KEPAVO-458884 format. One line per 2 residues: number of its first residue (from 1); for each residue x, y, z of C-alpha. Coordinates in steps of 0.25 Angstrom, whole numbers, plus 2048, in hexadecimal, padded with zeros to 3 digits. Layout:
N
NUM = X:Y:Z ~ ...
***
This chain:
625
1 = 206:E16:36D ~ 20F:E0E:372
3 = 21A:E10:366 ~ 218:E1F:369
5 = 21B:E1D:379 ~ 227:E15:375
7 = 22D:E1E:36D ~ 22B:E2A:378
9 = 231:E22:381 ~ 23C:E1E:378
11 = 23E:E2D:375 ~ 240:E30:384
13 = 24A:E26:386 ~ 252:E2B:37A
15 = 252:E3A:380 ~ 256:E34:38D
17 = 261:E2D:387 ~ 266:E3A:37E
19 = 266:E41:38D ~ 26D:E38:394
21 = 278:E38:387 ~ 27A:E46:388
23 = 27B:E47:397 ~ 285:E3D:396
25 = 28C:E45:38C ~ 28C:E52:393
27 = 291:E4C:39F ~ 29C:E46:397
29 = 2A0:E53:38F ~ 2A0:E5B:39E
31 = 2AD:E5F:3A2 ~ 2B5:E56:3AE
33 = 2BC:E5E:3BA ~ 2C1:E5A:3C7
35 = 2BE:E64:3D2 ~ 2C2:E66:3E2
37 = 2B9:E6E:3E9 ~ 2B8:E72:3F8
39 = 2B6:E80:401 ~ 2C1:E8A:3FF
41 = 2C3:E89:40E ~ 2BE:E81:41B
43 = 2BF:E81:429 ~ 2C9:E7B:432
45 = 2C4:E6D:437 ~ 2B7:E6D:42F
47 = 2B4:E63:423 ~ 2B1:E67:415
49 = 2AF:E61:407 ~ 2BA:E5E:3FC
51 = 2B4:E5A:3EF ~ 2BB:E55:3E2
53 = 2B0:E55:3D8 ~ 2B3:E4E:3C8
55 = 2A9:E54:3BE ~ 2A5:E4C:3B3
57 = 2AD:E3F:3B4 ~ 2AE:E32:3BB
59 = 2BC:E33:3C2 ~ 2C7:E29:3C7
61 = 2D4:E27:3CD ~ 2D0:E34:3D6
63 = 2DD:E3A:3DE ~ 2D8:E44:3EA
65 = 2E2:E49:3F5 ~ 2E4:E40:400
67 = 2E9:E4B:40A ~ 2E6:E5A:40B
69 = 2EF:E64:413 ~ 2E7:E6B:41D
71 = 2DB:E61:41E ~ 2D6:E52:420
73 = 2CE:E4C:416 ~ 2C4:E46:420
75 = 2BB:E3E:415 ~ 2BC:E3B:406
77 = 2BC:E39:3FB ~ 2AB:E37:3F8
79 = 2A9:E35:3EA ~ 29B:E3A:3E5
81 = 296:E3A:3D7 ~ 289:E41:3D0
83 = 285:E49:3C4 ~ 27B:E53:3C1
85 = 274:E57:3B3 ~ 26F:E66:3B1
87 = 267:E6A:3A4 ~ 267:E7A:3A1
89 = 260:E7F:394 ~ 261:E71:38D
91 = 26F:E6E:391 ~ 271:E63:39A
93 = 27E:E62:3A2 ~ 283:E57:3AC
95 = 28E:E55:3B5 ~ 294:E4A:3BE
97 = 29B:E4B:3CA ~ 2A6:E42:3D2
99 = 2A9:E48:3E0 ~ 2B4:E44:3EA
101 = 2B1:E4B:3F7 ~ 2BA:E4C:404
103 = 2B7:E50:412 ~ 2C3:E5A:416
105 = 2C5:E63:424 ~ 2D1:E6E:424
107 = 2D9:E69:42F ~ 2E2:E77:42D
109 = 2E0:E85:42B ~ 2E7:E8B:41E
111 = 2E5:E89:40E ~ 2E6:E7C:409
113 = 2E5:E77:3FB ~ 2DE:E69:3F7
115 = 2E7:E63:3EC ~ 2E0:E5F:3E0
117 = 2D9:E50:3DD ~ 2D9:E48:3D1
119 = 2D1:E3E:3C9 ~ 2D2:E38:3BC
121 = 2C3:E39:3B4 ~ 2C2:E36:3A3
123 = 2D0:E32:3A3 ~ 2D6:E40:3A9
125 = 2DA:E45:3B6 ~ 2D5:E50:3BD
127 = 2D9:E59:3C8 ~ 2D1:E61:3D3
129 = 2D5:E6F:3D4 ~ 2DC:E72:3E2
131 = 2D6:E79:3EE ~ 2D9:E82:3F7
133 = 2D0:E83:405 ~ 2D3:E8B:412
135 = 2D3:E85:41E ~ 2CC:E8F:428
137 = 2CD:E8F:439 ~ 2C1:E8B:43F
139 = 2B7:E94:444 ~ 2BC:E9A:452
141 = 2AD:E9F:455 ~ 2A9:E90:454
143 = 2B5:E8A:45C ~ 2B2:E96:466
145 = 2A3:E91:466 ~ 2A7:E81:466
147 = 2AF:E83:471 ~ 2A4:E8B:478
149 = 29B:E7F:475 ~ 2A3:E75:47C
151 = 2A6:E7C:487 ~ 297:E80:489
153 = 294:E6F:487 ~ 28D:E72:47B
155 = 28F:E70:46A ~ 292:E79:460
157 = 289:E7D:456 ~ 28A:E79:446
159 = 298:E80:445 ~ 296:E8B:43E
161 = 299:E96:44A ~ 28C:E9F:449
163 = 286:EA4:454 ~ 277:EA0:44E
165 = 26A:EA9:456 ~ 267:EAF:44A
167 = 272:EBB:449 ~ 27E:EBF:440
169 = 288:EC4:447 ~ 293:ECD:442
171 = 29E:EC1:440 ~ 295:EB9:439
173 = 293:EBF:42E ~ 29B:ECC:428
175 = 2A0:ED3:41D ~ 2AF:ED7:41D
177 = 2B6:EE2:414 ~ 2C4:EDD:412
179 = 2CE:EE5:40B ~ 2DB:EE2:406
181 = 2E2:EED:40A ~ 2DE:EF9:414
183 = 2EA:F03:411 ~ 2EC:F05:402
185 = 2F1:F11:3F8 ~ 2E8:F19:3F0
187 = 2E3:F10:3E4 ~ 2EB:F04:3E9
189 = 2E1:EFA:3E8 ~ 2DB:EF1:3F4
191 = 2D0:EE7:3F4 ~ 2C3:EE6:3FF
193 = 2BA:EDB:3FF ~ 2AE:ED8:406
195 = 2AC:ECB:40D ~ 29F:EC4:411
197 = 2A1:EBA:41D ~ 298:EB3:425
199 = 294:EA5:42D ~ 286:EA3:42A
201 = 27D:EA2:41D ~ 27A:EAE:415
203 = 26B:EAD:412 ~ 26A:EBB:409
205 = 271:EC7:404 ~ 26A:ED4:407
207 = 271:EE2:404 ~ 27E:EE4:400
209 = 286:EF2:401 ~ 296:EF2:3FF
211 = 29D:EFE:402 ~ 2A0:F0A:3F8
213 = 2B0:F09:3F7 ~ 2B1:F1B:3F6
215 = 2BE:F1E:3F4 ~ 2C4:F10:3EB
217 = 2C1:F0C:3DD ~ 2BC:EFF:3DD
219 = 2BC:EF2:3D5 ~ 2B3:EE7:3D9
221 = 2B9:ED9:3DA ~ 2AF:ECE:3D0
223 = 2AD:EC4:3DB ~ 2A7:EB5:3D6
225 = 29A:EB2:3D5 ~ 29B:EA4:3DB
227 = 2A4:EA7:3E8 ~ 2A1:EA2:3F5
229 = 2A0:EA3:404 ~ 2AE:E9D:408
231 = 2B2:E99:417 ~ 2BC:EA3:41D
233 = 2C1:EA6:42B ~ 2C2:EB4:431
235 = 2C2:EB9:43F ~ 2C3:EAB:442
237 = 2B5:EA6:43E ~ 2B2:E9E:42E
239 = 2A9:EA5:428 ~ 2A4:EA4:419
241 = 2A9:EB0:411 ~ 2A7:EB6:402
243 = 2AC:EC3:3FC ~ 2A0:ECA:3F9
245 = 2A8:ED8:3F3 ~ 2B6:EDA:3EE
247 = 2BB:EE7:3EA ~ 2C8:EED:3E6
249 = 2CB:EFC:3EA ~ 2D3:F06:3E6
251 = 2D3:F13:3F0 ~ 2D2:F22:3E8
253 = 2D7:F2A:3F2 ~ 2DF:F28:3FF
255 = 2DC:F28:40F ~ 2D4:F1E:418
257 = 2C7:F1A:40E ~ 2BD:F10:414
259 = 2B6:F06:40E ~ 2A6:F06:415
261 = 29F:EFD:419 ~ 296:EF3:411
263 = 289:EEC:414 ~ 284:EDF:411
265 = 276:ED8:415 ~ 275:ECA:419
267 = 26C:EC0:41D ~ 272:EB2:424
269 = 26C:EA7:429 ~ 270:EA4:437
271 = 26F:E9A:441 ~ 263:E9F:44A
273 = 265:E95:456 ~ 257:E8E:455
275 = 256:E80:452 ~ 24C:E78:44B
277 = 248:E6A:44C ~ 24A:E63:43D
279 = 24A:E55:436 ~ 259:E57:438
281 = 258:E5B:446 ~ 25A:E69:44C
283 = 25F:E72:442 ~ 262:E84:446
285 = 258:E8D:43E ~ 25F:E98:438
287 = 25A:EA6:436 ~ 25C:EB2:42B
289 = 265:EBC:431 ~ 267:ECA:428
291 = 274:ED2:42C ~ 27C:EDD:427
293 = 289:EDC:424 ~ 292:EE8:424
295 = 2A2:EE9:421 ~ 2AB:EF2:428
297 = 2B1:EFE:423 ~ 2BE:EFD:41D
299 = 2C9:F08:41F ~ 2D3:F08:412
301 = 2E0:F13:415 ~ 2E2:F17:408
303 = 2F0:F1E:405 ~ 2F4:F28:3FB
305 = 2FE:F25:3F0 ~ 30B:F2B:3F4
307 = 310:F39:3EF ~ 31A:F39:3E3
309 = 311:F32:3D8 ~ 319:F33:3CB
311 = 313:F3B:3C0 ~ 310:F2F:3B8
313 = 308:F29:3C2 ~ 2FA:F22:3BE
315 = 2F2:F1F:3CB ~ 2F8:F12:3CA
317 = 2F7:F0C:3D7 ~ 2FC:EFB:3D7
319 = 304:EF4:3D0 ~ 308:EF7:3BF
321 = 310:EF5:3B5 ~ 311:EFA:3A5
323 = 314:EF6:39A ~ 313:EFD:38B
325 = 315:EFD:37E ~ 314:F03:371
327 = 30F:F02:363 ~ 31A:F08:35B
329 = 327:F13:35B ~ 329:F13:34D
331 = 31D:F19:346 ~ 319:F25:33B
333 = 312:F32:342 ~ 303:F31:343
335 = 304:F22:346 ~ 2FD:F1E:353
337 = 305:F17:35E ~ 301:F11:36B
339 = 307:F0E:377 ~ 303:F02:381
341 = 304:F03:390 ~ 2FF:EF7:398
343 = 2FE:EFB:3A8 ~ 2FE:EEE:3AF
345 = 2FD:EED:3BD ~ 2F3:EEC:3CB
347 = 2ED:EF6:3D2 ~ 2E4:F03:3CE
349 = 2E4:EFF:3BE ~ 2D6:F06:3BC
351 = 2DC:F14:3C2 ~ 2E9:F15:3B9
353 = 2EB:F23:3B2 ~ 2F0:F20:3A4
355 = 2FE:F23:3A4 ~ 303:F2F:39A
357 = 30A:F2E:38F ~ 313:F39:389
359 = 313:F3B:37A ~ 31A:F46:370
361 = 312:F52:36D ~ 310:F4D:35E
363 = 309:F40:362 ~ 2FA:F40:364
365 = 2F6:F37:36E ~ 2E8:F31:373
367 = 2E0:F2C:37F ~ 2E8:F1F:383
369 = 2E0:F11:383 ~ 2DF:F0C:38F
371 = 2D9:EFD:391 ~ 2D8:EF7:39F
373 = 2D9:EE7:3A5 ~ 2D6:EE8:3B2
375 = 2D2:EDC:3BE ~ 2D2:EDC:3CC
377 = 2DA:ED7:3D6 ~ 2DD:EDA:3E5
379 = 2E8:EE5:3E4 ~ 2E2:EEC:3D8
381 = 2DC:EEC:3C9 ~ 2E7:EE3:3C1
383 = 2E9:EE4:3B2 ~ 2ED:EEC:3A7
385 = 2EA:EFB:3A3 ~ 2EE:EFD:394
387 = 2EF:F09:38F ~ 2F2:F0C:380
389 = 2F9:F1A:37C ~ 2F5:F1E:36D
391 = 2FD:F2B:367 ~ 2FF:F2E:35A
393 = 30E:F36:356 ~ 30A:F42:34A
395 = 318:F45:346 ~ 326:F3D:343
397 = 332:F3D:34C ~ 337:F35:357
399 = 330:F35:365 ~ 332:F31:373
401 = 325:F2C:37B ~ 32A:F2D:38B
403 = 328:F21:394 ~ 319:F20:398
405 = 31A:F21:3A9 ~ 310:F19:3B2
407 = 310:F1A:3C2 ~ 309:F13:3CC
409 = 30A:F11:3DB ~ 30D:F03:3E0
411 = 307:EFE:3EA ~ 311:EF4:3EE
413 = 31E:EFD:3EF ~ 313:F0A:3F2
415 = 31D:F11:3E9 ~ 31A:F19:3DB
417 = 31F:F10:3CD ~ 321:F17:3C1
419 = 320:F0E:3B3 ~ 324:F13:3A6
421 = 325:F0D:398 ~ 330:F0E:38E
423 = 333:F1B:385 ~ 32E:F1B:377
425 = 335:F20:36C ~ 32D:F24:360
427 = 331:F24:352 ~ 327:F2B:34A
429 = 328:F2D:33B ~ 320:F36:331
431 = 313:F32:32C ~ 313:F2E:31D
433 = 306:F34:31D ~ 308:F42:322
435 = 30E:F49:317 ~ 30B:F57:313
437 = 302:F53:306 ~ 2FA:F48:30E
439 = 2F8:F4D:31B ~ 2FB:F57:325
441 = 303:F55:333 ~ 2FC:F54:341
443 = 301:F63:344 ~ 2FB:F68:338
445 = 2EF:F61:339 ~ 2EC:F69:348
447 = 2F1:F74:340 ~ 2E5:F74:335
449 = 2DB:F72:340 ~ 2E0:F7E:347
451 = 2DE:F86:339 ~ 2D1:F7E:336
453 = 2CB:F84:343 ~ 2CC:F93:33F
455 = 2C2:F97:336 ~ 2C2:FA1:32A
457 = 2BA:FAF:32D ~ 2AF:FB1:323
459 = 2B0:FBF:31B ~ 2A6:FC1:312
461 = 29A:FC8:315 ~ 28B:FC3:314
463 = 280:FC9:30E ~ 273:FCC:319
465 = 267:FCE:315 ~ 25C:FD6:31F
467 = 24E:FCE:320 ~ 242:FD5:323
469 = 23E:FCA:32C ~ 239:FCA:33C
471 = 238:FBD:344 ~ 234:FC3:350
473 = 224:FC2:352 ~ 222:FB6:348
475 = 21D:FA9:34B ~ 229:FA3:34C
477 = 230:FAD:356 ~ 224:FA9:35F
479 = 226:F9A:35E ~ 233:F9C:35E
481 = 231:FA1:36C ~ 225:F99:36F
483 = 22A:F89:36E ~ 236:F89:376
485 = 22C:F8F:381 ~ 222:F82:380
487 = 22D:F7B:37E ~ 232:F7F:38C
489 = 226:F7E:392 ~ 225:F6F:38E
491 = 231:F6A:392 ~ 230:F72:39F
493 = 224:F6A:3A2 ~ 228:F5D:3A0
495 = 237:F5E:3A6 ~ 22D:F63:3B3
497 = 226:F56:3B3 ~ 232:F4E:3B1
499 = 23A:F57:3BC ~ 22D:F53:3C6
501 = 22F:F44:3C1 ~ 23B:F42:3C2
503 = 23C:F48:3D2 ~ 233:F3F:3D7
505 = 23E:F35:3D8 ~ 235:F28:3DC
507 = 22C:F2A:3D0 ~ 238:F29:3C6
509 = 23F:F1E:3CD ~ 233:F16:3CE
511 = 231:F18:3C0 ~ 23E:F15:3BD
513 = 23E:F08:3C6 ~ 23A:EFF:3BB
515 = 243:F03:3B0 ~ 250:F03:3BA
517 = 24B:EF3:3BF ~ 249:EF0:3B0
519 = 257:EF6:3AB ~ 25E:EEF:3B7
521 = 257:EE1:3B6 ~ 25B:EE2:3A7
523 = 268:EE3:3A9 ~ 268:ED9:3B5
525 = 260:ECF:3A9 ~ 26E:ED2:3A1
527 = 276:ECD:3AD ~ 26F:EC1:3B0
529 = 270:EBD:3A1 ~ 27E:EC0:3A2
531 = 280:EB7:3B0 ~ 285:EC2:3B7
533 = 280:EC0:3C5 ~ 286:ECA:3CC
535 = 282:ED6:3C3 ~ 272:ECF:3C2
537 = 270:ED0:3D1 ~ 276:EDD:3D0
539 = 26C:EE3:3C6 ~ 261:EDA:3CC
541 = 263:EE2:3DA ~ 265:EEF:3D3
543 = 257:EEF:3CB ~ 250:EE9:3D9
545 = 256:EF4:3E1 ~ 255:F00:3D9
547 = 247:EFB:3D5 ~ 242:EFA:3E2
549 = 24A:F08:3E6 ~ 242:F10:3D9
551 = 234:F09:3DC ~ 235:F0B:3ED
553 = 23B:F18:3EA ~ 247:F16:3F5
555 = 255:F17:3F3 ~ 25B:F09:3EF
557 = 265:F0C:3FB ~ 259:F0D:406
559 = 252:F00:400 ~ 254:EF3:407
561 = 250:EE6:409 ~ 249:EE9:416
563 = 240:EF6:40F ~ 23C:EF1:403
565 = 231:EE9:406 ~ 22C:EF3:410
567 = 22C:EFC:403 ~ 228:EF5:3F9
569 = 21B:EF2:402 ~ 217:EFF:402
571 = 216:EFF:3F4 ~ 20D:EF3:3F4
573 = 216:EEA:3F1 ~ 211:EDB:3F6
575 = 21C:ED4:400 ~ 221:EC8:3F7
577 = 227:ED2:3EB ~ 22E:EDA:3F4
579 = 234:ECE:3FB ~ 236:EC9:3EC
581 = 240:ED7:3ED ~ 246:ED3:3F8
583 = 249:EC6:3F1 ~ 24E:ECD:3E7
585 = 258:ED5:3EC ~ 25C:ECA:3F7
587 = 25F:EC0:3EC ~ 268:ECB:3E3
589 = 26F:ED0:3EF ~ 274:EC2:3F2
591 = 276:EBD:3E5 ~ 281:EC6:3E2
593 = 28A:EC2:3EC ~ 284:EB2:3EC
595 = 290:EAA:3E7 ~ 287:EA6:3DC
597 = 279:EA6:3D6 ~ 271:E9D:3CB
599 = 26B:EA4:3BE ~ 25F:E9E:3C3
601 = 25E:EA7:3CE ~ 262:EB4:3C7
603 = 258:EB1:3BB ~ 24D:EB0:3C8
605 = 252:EBE:3CF ~ 251:EC4:3C2
607 = 243:EC0:3BF ~ 23E:EC2:3CE
609 = 244:ED0:3CC ~ 23E:ED3:3C0
611 = 230:ECF:3C7 ~ 230:ED5:3D4
613 = 232:EE2:3CC ~ 227:EE2:3C2
615 = 21F:EDC:3CE ~ 220:EE8:3D6
617 = 21E:EF1:3C9 ~ 212:EEB:3C7
619 = 20D:EEB:3D8 ~ 211:EFA:3D6
621 = 208:EFE:3CC ~ 1FD:EF8:3D2
623 = 1FD:EFF:3DE ~ 1FE:F0D:3D5
625 = 1F1:F08:3CD
***
């Protein structure tokens, strides 16, 4: 027995040693990096931390900037070391860090660059990235409050510049619709950005309603999912700000076009002005305040394009160039020829009309092949539109293809410009396979086809025989009329029943609610596997709102967080289940615009949504019984 226990102990020690060796190997195999971290914006006179981090190595001969323009170095460097181990699906990883931290203070407003630092590790020299930091002016509201408190003999608050008292004023949190231009021409691109500003912590995000861009063609910018709130100075105050939507718009008509207001429900954590005594001393108790933020409408003055459009105007507005290439100029009859035309530039690339090519009458032409390769930038769509013209000369001879012309409105010079390709001279030789004994020409083929369309008249007389047979009154005659009549009656009854069922819209929606919810959840499951965060939360919200709308027989536009609980109670749904649905909607709306979200949170929300819908179905079925 002693020997067995000794063997087990040795086995455990052996496994432990193996695990240690594996972890050591992983540490050595990790990539070495040296990075600098600091805020992108700071406030003049306030302290912040600048950190240089060396990963997976021990450093020596470190060189850091001794003076940084625009900042005072108050303290540092302080050195700290740490390690992190993690195991995911049986795969163990580890990381060591060596951090060098400084405490800095901005002394002068402006934008400054933090120089790179260097360090030696494993016999190599590593340099950090350079950092750009903007020093913002102090908050004027806070300065005024501090002056007022000094005159009154009191002390200032926590330095946030907030009013407290459990309220959120219009200048404490708001959304701005920021447009890059307010005066443009038709089809001229401009950007509208919806930016959120706040001085308070956001607890939750409710219903969001962005305005419809009627009268515009819209392209949406893809905002990074890991974006964060950054400090920004606006109207004398410092806010935490973030872009929540950015769109590229192309006006499709002239005149004054208004972008209407957008709405966003937010729940903030606001100082209440009430203090309680804790172990660490008196602390202020925050309260949750719900507020609906709205953007102001913005009017865009759209001018029509000037008169005198060239005949070759291709609806293009922006700045463009063209290049062209022909596949061959010396060919045989019935050989295919292509002309490739590339339109490059920036503007309303999606709305360009294909330039017209004029070919000789004997040429057979086909629809051009078009390939688009665009990306969104602030002044339009930039990239290339490739057009491939295919045609076939049917007869030998010498031909000229005139230049292809492309005209556009230049937004910089405010004039029309015309670009042209070169003219092409084609030498078409006789097709050796088009001899009189082997084939016929293209024109002859058309003539033969026209002749074949004429059918010969038949002049021979047919022999007819008289039959002594009467169909009227026979069984077949009666069935000929009776069977269609019976089929008509059956179809009429079935159709009438379907119409009655379809007329009951509420009943039809209720029956289809589960089917539609299952379909949307299936799509959400696909996005979950693809780790497509934005699409996943969008499908979860569509499934939940659509399911509740169909089951409760209430249009989705009339549903909101306030009346969902009331309507669910009418169906006998418990308060806990109703609260679950509200939690799903809140989590989904917030997560769509949150900087990041873990995979576990997405899995949990998916499972919670499926269970909530299943539980509500069971509750409704029990009530009907």
